[in-house]
N, C-alpha and C positions, 0 to 999 in steps of 0.2 A: 504493500500500500504506500502511495506517495505521501510524504510528510512535508509540512510547511511551517516554518517558524517566521512569524511576521511581527515586526514592530511598526507601529503607526503613530506619527506625530509625537515622537518622544521628546520630552523636555526634561532637563535635569539641571539642578544648580547646587552649589555648595558654598555656604557662608556668603550668599549674595552674588556669587559669580556664576554666570551662565556657563554650563558645560556642554549641554546638548540643546539644540534649537530646532525642534520640529523634525527629527530624523525619521525617515521611512525606509524600511528595508525588508526584503524577503530572502530567506535561504531555504532551498528545497532539497529533499532527499536526492542523493546521487550527485550532488555538486559540492565543490570546495571553493569557497569564496574568500578572497583576501580583503582584510580591512586595514587600510594603510592611512598614514597621516603623521604629522610631526608629534613629538612628545607634548602632552597637554591638550591634544585635540579632542579627547573624549573617548578614545578606543576602549580603555579598560572599564570606564563607566558604562559604556554601551553594552559590553559583554555582561556586566553585573545585572543590568536591567533585563537583558534577554534571558538570563538564567533565573530570574525571579528572586535574586539575592538582594536587590535594592528596588524600591518603588519609584517610578518616575513622578515628577511634579505634575506632568500631564501626559496623555497618550496611553496606548495599550500595547501589551505584548501577548500574542496568542500562538498556541501550538495547535495546529489543526482546528482552529476556530475557538479553542478553549482558552480562557484567560490564564496566563502564567503569573501567579502572585506568590508571596511568601507562604500563604495559607494552602496553596494548591500543591501539597506535598507529593502526591502520586504523579502529578503532571511534571513536577520538577525533576523527579527521578528519571524521567525519560531524556533529560538533558545532562550530558557530561560536560564538566568544566575543568579547565586547567589554567589557573592564574599564575602569576609570577612568584607568589608566595606558595610554595608547594604543599604545605600543610601535611607533611609526612611525620610519622612517629619515629623519633630518632633511635629509640631503643628496640625497634622492631627491624627485621630484615627487609630487604627490598620485596621479596615474595610476600611476606606477611603484610606489608603495607598495601599490596594489591589484593590479597585474599580477604583481609578484614572487612572492607565494605561489601564485598560479594556475599560473605557469610551473614553479614548484618541484614542484607536484603533477602535472605532466605535460601541461598544456595548451600548445598552440602559441602563438606570440606574437600572431597575429591574433585568436584566440579570447580570449586574456587581455586584449588591448587593447579589444575590443568589450565584454566584460563589465565592464571598468573604466569605460568611458564610460557605460554604462547605469546602473551602480550609483552613480557620482558624480552623474549627472544626477538620479537619484531622490532624493538627499538635498540637492539644491540647489547642487551644485558644478560644474555644467557649464562655467562660465567660469573655473574654477580648476584644471583638470586638469593644466596645465603648470607650476603654481607649486610651488616647493620647499616642503616641509613647514615649514621655518624661516621662510618668508614668510607662513604662514597664522596666523590667530588661533587661540586655544584652542578656540573653538566650531567653527571649520572643521576643525581637526585631529580633533576628536571625530567629525565627520561623515565624514571620510576613513576613520577606524577602523570606523565602521558600514558604510560602503560596501564596505570590504575584506571584512568578514564576509558581507555580502549577496552579493557577487560570487562567493564560494565555493559558493553554493547549498547550504548545509548542510541537513540534515534536522531539526536542532535548533539553535535560536539563543538564546544566553544573553546578556543585555545589562544592564550595570550603569549605572544613572542616565543614560539616553540624553539627557535634557533638561537636564542639569546646567549646561551652558554655552551654552544656546540661547535666542534670543529667541522670541517667539510664532510668527513666520512659519516659522522654521527648525525649531522644535519640531514644528510641524504637518507639515512635509515629512518629518521622521524618522518620525513616527507613521504617516503614510500608507504609507511604505515598509515599516515593520514589520507593519502590518495587511495589506498586500498579500502579504508573505511568508507570514503565517499563513493567509490565504485561499488561497494557492497550495499549502498542505499542510505548511508548516514548523511545528514545535512551538516556540513563542516564549515565553520566560520573561523578564520585564522587572523588575529590581529598581529601585524608584523611591520618592522622597519626594513626587513631584509628583502631586497629586490629579487633575489633568486627564489626565495620562498613564494613571493607574490606571483612570480612568473610560472610557477608550477600549478597555480590555481586556475579555475575555469573563468573567473572574472574578478575584477578588482573594484572596490568602493573606497573612495578617499575622503576622509574626514578632515575638514579645515575649519578651525574655530567653531567646532560643534555642529557643522553642517556638511552635507555631502556636496563636493564641488564637481561640476561638470557632469558628463554622461558616464554611467558605469561602463568600465572598459572590459570587453570580452577578450579573454586571453587564450581561449582554446575553443 
């Protein structure tokens, strides 16, 4: 079934400063969309609104026509999110950090372990599954966070700066995993400063001063 995440006329402000000014966007299943723009343009705020983690001052976010709000817990579980703060548990292993939310959502230990192995391998961490988070580099921790989101098999995946701490080889591994998710039917939105990441997406939206500038660029 085709899925659609839609933000309509989204406004957001912080301490009197306008961050988003009437943003409209749609991300559909099977596509990977780049969200670009300079620092401070509102990319991270927009992702938080789309995930239902923050409420807009005005406007709506809907997944398949249903409002995405903080109270819509079941709906929000269909949306995977990877922010720049990875929210990993330092005293757990990489695998355990991926398995824990799967088991919390009702999966048995065997399924959780298998999904964790697959997701960690997809981002180049097959040899690090048993390492504690505190033993991993920043780039490896970022990949654990991405693997955790992928293992949940969300219908929508929102990712903030996935290549920020990666070298070229590991950036490519992450991009292959995200593209594979999109081709498998996930609606993927990637906020990025990286031109190479944006080029791997199907289209690009550019935020400037809280608004989309120009016509959305189709890249593929």
